[in-house]
N, C-alpha and C positions, 0 to 999 in steps of 0.2 A: 626592815633592818634597824634595830634599836641603836641609836647613837647618842653620845653625850651632848650636853648643852654647849660645850666648847666646840665640838665638831659641827653642830648645827650653825653656830655663829660663823665659823670659818667657811662653811659651805655657802651661806648667804652672802658673805663678803665677796667670795670668789665668783659666785654666779652673777651677782649684780654688777660686777666690773666697775664699781663706783657710781653706778647709775641709780636713780630712785627706783623703788620696787614697781611703781606705776609704769615706768619705761620698760621694765622687764616684762610686765604683763602684756604690754602692747606688742612686744617682739614675739612672744610665745602664742599670741592669739591666732586663730585660723585666718588664712588669707583667701577670701572667696575668689573664684575664677572670674567673677564679674569685676572685681577690683584689679586683679592681675591675671590676665588670660594665661592658660597653661601652654607650654611649648608643645610642639607636635609629638604625636606618639611615635614609638619606634616603628619604622616602615616594614611592610610585608611580613606581618607576624605569622602567617600560615604558609609561607613560601620557603620550602626546604632546599630549593635549587641553588646553584652557584650564583645565579642572577639575584636571588633574594638576599643571599649573604653579601654580595657586592653592594647592593642598595643600602644595607645596614652599615657596612664599613664606611661607605661614602657619607652616610648620615652622621656618623660619629666624627669623621675627619672634617666634615664641613663645619662642625661646631668648634674646631680649633684644636682637636686632640689627634695627633697621628698615632696609628696603631699598627705599624708595619709588622711587629712580631706576632700580635694576635691574628693578623690577617695572613700570616704565612709568607710575608715578603722580606723578613729580616735575616733569613739564612740561618745556618747552624752557628750557635754561639761558641766562643772559644772555651774549650773544657777548663782551661786554667781559671776562667772567670767564676767557676763554681766552687773554688776553694773557700771553705768556711760554710758552705751550704750542703755539700755531699762528699762522701769518700767513695773511691772505687767506681767512679762515674762511667756508665756505659751508654747512656742515651736519655731521651726525654719521654716521659709518659704523657700522652695527650688526652686531655679532658675537654669536651666541647664547652664553649663559653657563650652564653646568651646575654641579651641586654633587656632590661625592663625599664619602664618609665613612660612619661615623667612621674617622679615621686616628689610631691611637695612636702618639705620639712620646715616647720616653724620652730627651729631649735635655738638654743643659746649660741651654739657654735656652728651648726649646720642650718643655714637659712636660705632657702631658695628651692629651685626645681632641679632634681638630679636624675641622671640615668645610672642604673646600678648594674654592673656586670656580675653574672652568676655562672659558676662553672659546675656542671653536673652531668651525669649520664642518665638521670631519672626523667623520662618523658613526662610531660604535664607540669613539672615543677615550675619552669620559667613562665609558662602560660598562667599558672595559678597566681604566682607572685605579681605578674604583670597586671592581671585583673585587679588584684587588691590595690596595687599602686595607683592605677587609674581611678579607682573608686574613691580612695582617700584624698587624692588630689582634687577630684570633683567636689568633695565635701569641704575643701578649704585647707587640707593638709594635715600633717601629724605634728603635734607638739612634742618636743623631745628635750630632755635635760640630762646632762652628765653630772652626777653629784660626787660620790666618793671615788677616789683613785688610789689604789694601793696593791702592791704585790708582795707576797710573803716568802720567806725562807725560814725553816724551822730546824735548827740543829738540835741534837739530843746528846745529853751528857750523863754518864754513869758514875755513881759514887759508891763508897763502901757502906754508907748508912743514910737513913733519912735525915739525921742531924746534919751531916755534911751537905746533903742535897739542899736542905732548907737554908743553910748558911750561904751556899753558893747562889741560890736564887735571889736572896736578899742583896748580896753583894753585886750581882749582875744588874739588877734593877737600878741600883745606885750609880752604875757606870754609863747610863744612857747617853749623857752628853759626850763622853769620850768615844763611845761607839759611833755616835753620829759624826764626829770628826773623822774617824777612820773611814767610814763609808764615803764621806765627801771627798776625802783624799784619794780613795780608790777609783771613784767615778765622778766626773763633773756633772753627770745628769741625775745620779741617784741622790735621794734625800731620805734619811731614816725618819719615819713618822712616829713610830711607837714600838714598844717592846712589851709583850705579854709573857708571863711565865706559867707553866703548868707542871706541877709536881706529881709524880707517880711513884710513891715510896722513895727509893733511892735513885730514881731517874729524874732528870730535869729537862723539860722541853722549853726552849726559848723561841718565841714566835716573833720574828723581826718583820716589821711592815714598812715598806718603802714606797716612795713616789718615784716613778721611773721616766718621767717626761713623756716624750712621744714614742718611746719604745715599748713593746710588750714587756720586756725587762727580765725574763727568766735568767738569762746569763748574767745580766747586770747585778741582780740581787744575789746570785750565787757567788760572784767574785767579791762583792762587798762583805757578805757574811763569812766567807773564808778568811778575809783579812781580819774581821772582828774576832773570829775564833782563835786565830793565831795570837792576838792580843790577850784573849782570855787565858790561853795556855801559859803565856809568859807571865801573867800578873795575878791570876786568881789565887787567893789565900789557900784554897783547897782545890788543887788541880784534879780534874776528873780521872777516873781509872782509864776510861777510853771515851770516845765521842764519835759522832757521825754528823756530817755536814747537813744532811736532810733526814729527818726522822719520820717522814711520811705524814706529817700533820699540816703541811702548808696547803694541801689541796691541789698540788701541781698535777695537772692532767688526770683529774678524777673528780667525780661529783661528790661533794661532801656537804653535810648539814652546816658545818662551821663556816665554810665559804658562802653558802647560801644566806647565812645570817649576817656575815661580816663584810663581804665583798672581797673578791680576788680579781684584780684587773680594774675594770671601770664599771661602776653602777650606773646604769642608764635606764630612764623611764620614758615611755612614749604613750600618747593617748590620742584618740580622735572620736568624733561623733559623726555618724552617718545618718542622714535623714531617712525617714521611713520610705520616701520615694526612691532614694538611691538603693536601699536594700532590696526593695521589691523589683526595681527595674534591672539592677546590676547583678543581684545574687539570686533572684527568682524565689525569694522566700520572704519571711517577715522578721522584724526585730524580736517578736515574742518567741518564734521558733528557734532563732539563733540563741537566745538566752536559755531556752529549754535544753538545747543541745549542750551548751556550756555547763549547765548544772549536772547533767548526766555524766559528762566527761570528767567533771571535777570529782564526783564521787567515785567513778571508775578508777581514776588515777590514784586517789587516796587509798582505795581498797587494794590496789596493786602495789602500794608502798613506794610510789614515785617521790623523788625529791623535786619539788616544784610541780607546776601544773601547766601544760601547754598542749597545743595541737601538734605542731611540728616545727618548733623553733630550731631544732637541729638541722633541718633541711636548709633553711635560709642561712644559718651561721656557717655550715659546712661549705655551701656554695660560694659565699663571700670569701671565706678563708682560703679556699682553693684558688679563686681568681686573684686574690690580692696578696698572696705571699705570706699569709699568717701561719702560725704553728697549728697545723690541722689537728694534732692530738689534743689541743686545748679546747676543741669542741666538747670534750668530756665535761668541763666545767662551764664553758661559755654558753652552752645550750640549756643549762638549768635556769629556768625562769618561771615567772607567773603571768599567765594571761587571765584577764577578767573581762566579762561581758555583762552589761546591764541595760535595762530599759530605762530611758530617761523619763522624768515626769511628763514630758510632752509626747512620749511615745516613740522617740527616736532611739537609735542604737549607739551605745557607748562601749568602747573597747580600749583597754590599756594593757601594756606589757611592761614588766620590770625584768631587766637583765642584771643581776647582781654580780656576775662573774665574767664580764665581757673583756677578755684579755687580748687586746688588739694593739697594734702599733703601726706607725707610718714611716718609721725609720728602722734600719737594721734588719737582721735576719733575712727572711725570704722576700721582703719588700724590695731587695736589690735586684731580684730576677727581672729580666726584660718585660715579660708579659704582666707581671705583678705591678711594675712601675706604670705600665700603660693603663691597667685597670684602675689603679688609684688616681691616675691623672684624669680619667674620664669623670670621676666624681670630685675633682679638684681637691684631692686628699693626699697628694704626694708630698713627703718630706716633713721638715720641722714645723711644728705649730699646728698640725692637722689631725692629731690623734683624736681629740675630742669631737671634731666635726665627723670624722669617720665613724666613731662610736655611735653618734646620734643617727647617722644614716643607716647604720646596721640595725639599730632598734626600730627605726621607722619601717625598714624593709621587712623585718620580722613581724611587725604589727600587721602590715599589709598581707603577709602570708597567712597569719592566724585568722584574719577576717575571711580570706578567700576559702580556706579549707573548711572553716565552720559553715560558710555559706553552702559549699558543695555538699557537706553532710546533711545540712538542714533541708536542702532542696532535693536530696536523693540523687545527686549528680556525680558523686565521688567515683563510683565504679565506672560510669560511662566516660568520664574524663580520662581515666587511665586506659580504658579500652581504646579510645580514639587517639590519644596522644602518647601513650606509654608502651606501645607494643610494636612499633615500626611496621605497621600494616598487617601484623599477624592476627589470627583470630583464635 
């Protein structure tokens, strides 16, 4: 994602938190299990019985997080509590939720060993992500960094001529400070970061970019942009003939090249190195074959016209979103990412993932739902000040899943895993 020198400076200042860059390097370095032993694995991974479930519930609750709603002890919620989340409520849709881990993350905001809840009905998915999590933890963990954070809303304005449109665009650009004041008055959490203009003959698109704190922020940027547009209508020297609050350029709930290049939500990067021994023992293949698979899949995705390149980022993102009360439709943009696999000079396996559109939050929206609160609490990501930690855990989880599926493809185990775990005993 190309960014300006001023943005680079701002990112470095924010990431360093006032610490010397050497201290940041130490924080992001792998933490070997010899230095800090890994916590226990999730118990009874191959036990589908009620006893197995009870063991796993007890395991979570023994670590200080009560999960009565996930475990089915919470009773039926008050329908009135869903106001703001659903209309014409009739009941709850149940999706099984599994737990993976431990997953070691050496991030700027997420730093430690985590257990990650995944909600899915796809057999073998949780097992695959759990395998990846255990292997990267054994390798010292995943380095993860959240860099850019911005959410867009893009109103469109129609004028009688290109001349009027050009004059309006120039005027609007000069009003940035006033627009920022309006946004701040409309929301105590939103901050207008930038304003881009795009002219299409006698049409003008204004691309407003906001920081939305710990919220995913779609509603927040909508309300702020509506307030700014009312100011535009009242004060613009050339009022538009008509206008629309969203012109379909923001990338909301769709995969776009613009968002892929510029970030919608949070831009998060994660990387790890697995030794040759870990690859051979844990994935039953070699680093060379893993890289061979990645090259073939990269060309395949390119020929198919894919935006981004990954194995199954959408699987992990969707499962986390469902478990943690995120806007599931935003999987459209959040699952667009880049996975890269390389052989290191020492013959080990390097893998990294970039998620430029991870639109997640830890406050507001579906995070208020009882089971979502419990899932966020399991990861110590509930509430204010936790969105960046949550984003880095998401990226680390996705990376673990990318390694595991590439290993299955490279070893020729992909179909077998789905046959054994994904068919409920059917043949």
